[in-house]
Structure formats: C-alpha cells, structure tokens
C-alpha positions in Angstrom: 107.5 76.1 94.4 110.0 74.6 97.0 113.0 76.3 95.4 111.1 79.6 95.2 110.2 79.4 98.9 113.7 78.4 99.8 115.2 81.4 97.9 112.7 83.8 99.5 113.5 82.5 103.0 117.3 82.9 102.3 116.7 86.5 101.2 114.5 87.3 104.2 117.0 85.8 106.6 120.0 87.5 105.0 122.2 90.0 106.7 121.1 92.7 104.3 117.4 92.3 105.4 118.4 91.9 109.0 120.3 95.2 108.9 117.1 97.1 107.8 114.3 95.1 109.3 114.0 97.4 112.3 113.4 100.4 110.0 110.4 98.6 108.4 109.0 97.7 111.8 109.2 101.3 112.8 107.3 102.4 109.7 104.6 99.8 109.8 104.0 99.1 113.5 106.3 101.5 115.4 107.0 105.1 116.3 107.2 106.3 112.6 103.6 105.2 111.9 101.9 108.3 113.3 102.7 111.8 114.3 105.8 113.9 113.6 108.0 110.9 113.1 105.7 109.6 110.4 105.7 113.0 108.7 109.5 113.2 108.8 109.7 109.7 107.3 107.1 110.5 104.5 104.9 107.8 106.0 101.5 109.5 106.2 98.2 108.3 104.8 94.6 109.4 104.3 93.2 110.0 107.8 90.4 107.6 107.3 92.9 104.8 106.6 94.0 104.6 110.2 92.6 101.9 112.4 89.8 103.3 114.5 89.7 106.7 112.8 86.2 106.1 111.4 83.3 104.4 113.0 81.3 102.8 110.2 78.3 102.1 112.4 75.8 104.9 112.2 77.1 106.4 108.9 74.7 107.1 106.1 74.6 104.1 103.7 76.4 106.0 100.9 79.2 107.2 103.2 79.6 103.8 104.6 79.9 102.2 101.1 82.5 104.7 100.1 84.6 104.0 103.2 84.2 100.2 102.9 85.3 100.5 99.2 88.3 102.5 100.2 89.3 100.0 102.9 88.8 97.1 100.5 90.9 98.8 97.8 93.7 100.3 99.8 93.5 98.6 103.2 93.9 100.1 106.7 96.9 101.1 108.7 97.5 98.4 111.4 97.5 99.2 115.1 100.6 100.9 116.3 102.4 98.4 118.5 105.6 100.2 119.5 106.1 103.7 120.7 110.0 103.7 120.7 112.4 102.8 117.9 112.6 99.0 117.3 116.1 97.6 118.1 118.3 96.4 115.3 118.8 92.7 114.9 122.1 91.6 116.3 124.9 91.1 113.6 125.2 87.5 112.8 121.7 86.6 113.9 120.6 85.8 110.4 123.1 82.9 110.1 
C-alpha cells in the first residue's frame, strides 16, 4: 500500500498533471461547469444533477425516491466555485 500511495503521489505531483490540472478545475468547479462554456466543452449533465436544481422537500414520495436514486447512483454536480478560468500551475512547481 505504501508503494502504491507513493507512486500515485508522484503521478499527481508530476509536471504532466500540473500542466493540465487547471483544465480539470475549470470543468469540475469552474467556468466550464455551466452555461455556454460547459456546452462548448461537452461538459453538460442532466439538469436535475446540478446542486440546488431540485428541491426534494415537498415532492410526491415516488418522485422524491426517483431523484434520490439518481443522486445515489450518479451523484450531483458540485457547487461552482470559480467564474473565471483557473490559472495554470507555474512550471517547476511540481518539483
């Protein structure tokens, strides 16, 4: 387990990952999570998957069960944290 964790850490802290990490942040938490930028990045999901899109309280029991099942099986889109592109990690920062 220690060797596996060490290799995963090396990979995650590598220059290759550092060079692309900002793109992942933009898709998951940033400006490409919603709207036209998300459409352009093919990063769109079922509308009910977005945080806060559906209020479970007050739904008929069958509808609520269906949505809870969907959330449990597929998850929800996290809150959008950034409205502008995330900056790249500085070259050499991974070493």
